[in-house]
C-alpha positions in Angstrom: -131.8 -89.9 -39.5 -135.6 -90.2 -37.3 -135.6 -93.6 -36.1 -138.4 -95.7 -37.2 -139.9 -96.6 -34.0 -143.4 -96.4 -33.0 -145.2 -93.2 -34.4 -146.0 -90.4 -32.2 -150.0 -91.2 -31.1 -152.6 -88.5 -31.2 -154.5 -88.5 -28.1 -153.9 -85.9 -25.4 -152.1 -88.3 -23.1 -149.1 -88.0 -25.0 -148.3 -84.4 -24.4 -146.3 -83.4 -21.4 -146.9 -80.6 -19.1 -145.9 -77.6 -20.8 -144.4 -76.1 -17.6 -142.0 -79.3 -17.6 -138.2 -78.1 -18.2 -136.6 -81.3 -18.3 -136.7 -84.1 -20.4 -138.9 -87.2 -18.8 -137.0 -90.3 -18.6 -139.2 -92.1 -20.7 -137.5 -90.4 -23.8 -136.1 -92.4 -26.0 -135.1 -90.5 -28.9 -134.7 -86.6 -29.7 -135.8 -85.4 -33.2 -134.7 -82.0 -34.9 -137.4 -80.4 -37.0 -137.2 -77.2 -39.1 -140.3 -75.0 -38.9 -140.1 -72.7 -42.1 -142.6 -70.7 -44.1 -142.8 -66.6 -45.4 -142.8 -64.0 -43.4 -146.0 -63.7 -41.0 -147.5 -67.0 -41.5 -147.1 -68.0 -37.8 -144.2 -70.0 -37.2 -143.2 -68.3 -34.2 -146.9 -68.9 -33.0 -146.8 -72.4 -33.6 -143.4 -72.8 -31.6 -144.9 -70.6 -29.0 -147.8 -72.8 -28.6 -146.0 -76.2 -28.3 -143.1 -75.5 -26.6 -142.8 -76.8 -23.1 -140.1 -74.7 -22.2 -139.6 -71.2 -22.7 -138.7 -70.4 -26.6 -135.8 -69.0 -27.4 -136.6 -66.4 -29.8 -135.0 -63.6 -32.1 -137.9 -61.2 -32.2 -137.0 -57.9 -33.0 -138.9 -54.9 -33.5 -139.6 -53.9 -37.3 -138.0 -50.6 -37.7 -137.9 -48.1 -40.3 -135.1 -49.5 -41.7 -137.1 -52.6 -43.5 -139.4 -50.3 -45.6 -139.3 -51.2 -49.0 -137.1 -54.1 -48.2 -139.9 -56.4 -46.2 -143.4 -56.8 -46.3 -146.0 -54.9 -44.3 -148.4 -57.0 -42.8 -151.2 -55.3 -41.0 -150.5 -54.4 -37.2 -147.4 -56.9 -37.1 -144.4 -55.4 -35.2 -142.1 -57.6 -34.6 -140.1 -60.3 -36.8 -137.6 -63.3 -36.4 -134.3 -62.4 -37.6 -132.3 -65.4 -37.0 -134.4 -68.6 -35.2 -136.9 -69.7 -32.7 -136.0 -72.9 -30.5 -138.4 -74.6 -28.8 -139.1 -78.4 -27.7 -142.3 -80.5 -27.3 -142.4 -84.2 -26.4 -144.6 -86.2 -27.8 -145.7 -90.1 -27.5 -144.2 -90.0 -24.1 -140.6 -91.1 -25.9 -139.8 -88.9 -28.8 -139.0 -85.1 -28.1 -138.9 -82.7 -31.0 -136.4 -79.7 -30.9 -138.1 -77.4 -33.2 -136.4 -74.9 -35.1 -138.0 -71.9 -36.9 -136.5 -70.1 -39.5 -136.9 -66.3 -40.6 -139.2 -65.5 -43.0 -137.8 -62.7 -44.7 -135.8 -63.5 -47.9 -133.0 -61.6 -46.7 -132.4 -64.1 -44.2 -132.9 -67.3 -46.2 -129.3 -68.0 -46.3 -129.6 -69.1 -43.1 -131.8 -72.2 -43.7 -129.1 -74.4 -45.0 -127.3 -74.3 -41.6 -130.5 -74.9 -39.5 -131.5 -77.9 -41.6 -128.6 -79.7 -40.9 -129.5 -82.8 -39.1 -133.3 -82.2 -39.1 -135.6 -84.9 -40.1 -138.0 -82.9 -41.9 -139.5 -79.5 -42.7 -142.7 -78.2 -41.4 -143.9 -75.7 -44.1 -146.8 -73.2 -42.7 -148.5 -71.6 -45.4 -151.3 -68.8 -45.1 -153.7 -69.4 -48.0 -154.5 -65.3 -48.2 -150.9 -65.5 -49.5 -150.5 -68.8 -51.0 -148.2 -67.6 -54.1 -145.4 -66.5 -51.4 -145.1 -70.6 -50.2 -143.7 -71.4 -54.0 -140.3 -69.6 -53.3 -140.5 -71.1 -49.8 -140.8 -74.6 -51.2 -138.1 -74.0 -53.9 -135.7 -72.5 -51.3 -135.9 -76.1 -49.4 -135.5 -77.9 -52.6 -132.5 -76.2 -53.3 -130.8 -76.1 -50.3 -132.3 -79.4 -48.4 -133.3 -82.8 -49.4 -135.9 -83.1 -46.3 -139.0 -84.9 -46.2 -141.8 -81.7 -46.1 -145.5 -81.6 -44.6 -147.5 -78.4 -45.1 -149.8 -76.8 -42.7 -152.2 -74.3 -43.5 -152.5 -72.0 -40.8 -156.0 -71.2 -40.4 -156.2 -67.4 -39.5 -159.8 -66.4 -38.8 -160.3 -64.0 -41.9 -158.2 -66.7 -44.3 -160.5 -68.6 -47.2 -161.1 -72.3 -46.2 -159.8 -74.8 -48.8 -159.6 -78.6 -48.8 -156.1 -79.8 -48.1 -156.2 -81.7 -51.6 -157.0 -78.2 -53.3 -153.9 -76.9 -51.5 -151.5 -79.8 -52.4 -152.6 -79.2 -56.3 -152.2 -75.4 -56.0 -148.5 -75.8 -54.6 -147.7 -78.4 -56.9 -146.9 -81.0 -54.2 -146.5 -84.5 -54.7 -149.1 -86.7 -54.0 -147.7 -88.3 -50.7 -146.6 -85.2 -49.4 -149.0 -84.7 -46.3 -151.0 -81.5 -45.8 -152.9 -80.4 -42.8 -154.6 -77.4 -41.3 -155.4 -75.8 -38.2 -155.6 -73.0 -36.0 -151.8 -72.5 -34.7 -152.5 -70.8 -32.3 -154.0 -74.0 -30.7 -151.6 -76.1 -29.0 -153.3 -79.6 -30.1 -153.8 -78.4 -33.5 -150.0 -77.2 -33.6 -148.9 -80.8 -32.1 -150.8 -82.6 -35.0 -149.1 -81.0 -37.4 -145.7 -81.6 -36.3 -147.0 -85.1 -35.5 -147.9 -85.6 -39.3 -144.5 -84.3 -40.2 -142.8 -86.9 -38.3 -144.9 -89.8 -39.5 -144.2 -88.9 -42.6 -140.7 -88.7 -42.2 -140.7 -92.2 -40.2 -142.4 -93.8 -43.5 -139.8 -92.3 -46.2 -137.4 -93.7 -43.9 -138.6 -97.2 -43.7 -139.3 -97.0 -47.2 -135.8 -96.0 -48.2 -134.3 -99.3 -46.0 -136.8 -101.5 -47.6 -135.5 -100.3 -51.3 
């Protein structure tokens, strides 16, 4: 369970050099985070944008065998078939280990195993295909009991909606954080992860106080 210590600060000083391969001596705790979402919403992009170590990726080329099985998205030619793994240190004291799940439904059985030990799930959504996120959220609810934070990946051609409108459209509880950003940008991707960790900390504190 996530420690209810100080929440990661949002300023630029909390981020280590992306080229750093080793944990800083100031790191006091490690936190596992699940990054989930439908096919092609930007999970691999997010992890690649923030990771301070080389990303362990299981990206494979999409082949003719997937025709009629997996959706086709524009010029996308690769897909995650097992997981993506990266690490980012925030607040100088907290190392987030990121486990990105495959988006295709035929790989969703992997989610339960990847979720073990995680403090929460960051759900990446695309407003152009928001309906696909219902199944993602149902999958999480059925196979895990993780705190959830939703991040809207702001693709250049995607419609912009207020986060409250996205929360309502996805029928999320009022206390579920919803944030938005261009997940190619490291700062915005880190802020989404920080929102999830802060949410998990609040729930952990509330649980102990109950």
